[in-house]
C-alpha positions in Angstrom: 22.6 33.6 -10.2 23.1 29.9 -10.1 20.3 28.9 -12.4 19.6 25.9 -10.1 16.3 24.1 -10.6 13.4 24.7 -8.3 10.4 22.4 -8.1 7.0 22.8 -6.5 4.6 20.0 -5.8 1.0 20.8 -5.0 -1.2 18.2 -3.4 -4.8 18.0 -2.3 -6.8 15.4 -0.5 -9.4 13.8 -2.8 -13.0 13.6 -1.5 -12.1 15.6 1.6 -15.4 17.5 1.7 -17.1 14.1 1.7 -14.8 13.0 4.6 -15.7 16.0 6.6 -19.4 15.6 5.9 -19.4 11.9 6.8 -17.0 11.9 9.8 -17.4 15.4 11.1 -15.0 18.4 11.3 -13.1 17.1 14.4 -12.1 13.9 12.6 -11.5 16.0 9.4 -9.0 18.2 11.4 -7.3 15.0 12.7 -7.1 13.7 9.1 -5.5 16.9 7.9 -2.9 16.7 10.8 -2.2 13.0 10.0 -1.8 13.7 6.3 0.5 16.7 7.0 2.7 14.6 9.3 2.9 11.9 6.6 3.7 14.3 3.8 6.3 16.2 5.8 8.3 12.9 5.7 8.7 13.4 2.0 10.5 16.7 2.3 13.6 15.2 3.7 16.3 17.8 3.0 16.8 20.7 5.4 16.1 23.3 2.6 12.9 21.6 1.5 9.8 23.5 2.5 6.4 21.9 3.3 3.2 23.7 4.2 -0.5 23.6 4.2 -1.6 25.8 1.3 -5.3 26.0 2.2 -8.2 23.8 3.0 -7.1 20.3 2.1 -4.2 21.5 -0.1 -0.5 21.2 0.6 2.6 22.4 -1.1 6.2 21.1 -1.2 8.9 23.6 -2.4 12.1 21.7 -3.4 15.1 23.9 -4.1 17.9 22.4 -6.3 15.4 19.7 -7.4 14.8 18.9 -11.1 11.7 17.4 -12.6 12.9 13.8 -12.4 13.7 14.2 -8.7 10.4 16.0 -8.0 8.5 13.2 -9.6 10.2 10.8 -7.2 9.2 12.9 -4.2 5.6 13.1 -5.5 5.6 9.3 -5.9 6.9 9.0 -2.4 4.1 11.2 -1.1 1.5 9.0 -2.8 3.1 5.8 -1.5 3.3 7.2 2.1 -0.4 8.2 2.0 -1.5 4.9 0.4 0.4 3.0 3.1 -1.4 4.9 5.9 -4.7 3.6 4.5 -6.8 6.3 6.2 -10.3 4.9 6.2 -12.8 6.9 4.1 -16.2 5.3 3.5 -17.3 8.0 1.1 -14.2 8.1 -1.2 -15.7 6.3 -4.1 
């Protein structure tokens, strides 16, 4: 028992139902794939685990990662998604 920290980050896409309703399910699937590809860049260590949890929800499991480091990863996730600037006319 090493008592090493383990962090989990859960993410979901805001207004995804509205995105699907406005752009259609094919574009919605493409959006999910794009977001997944972008978020997978945030789990950079070989032991990090990234997965789609359900619907528009994703999870990052970060072994040997304390709260401070997990916050940095979460902020990196947000920055990567913001930089992608995926158009969403119904997000407001």
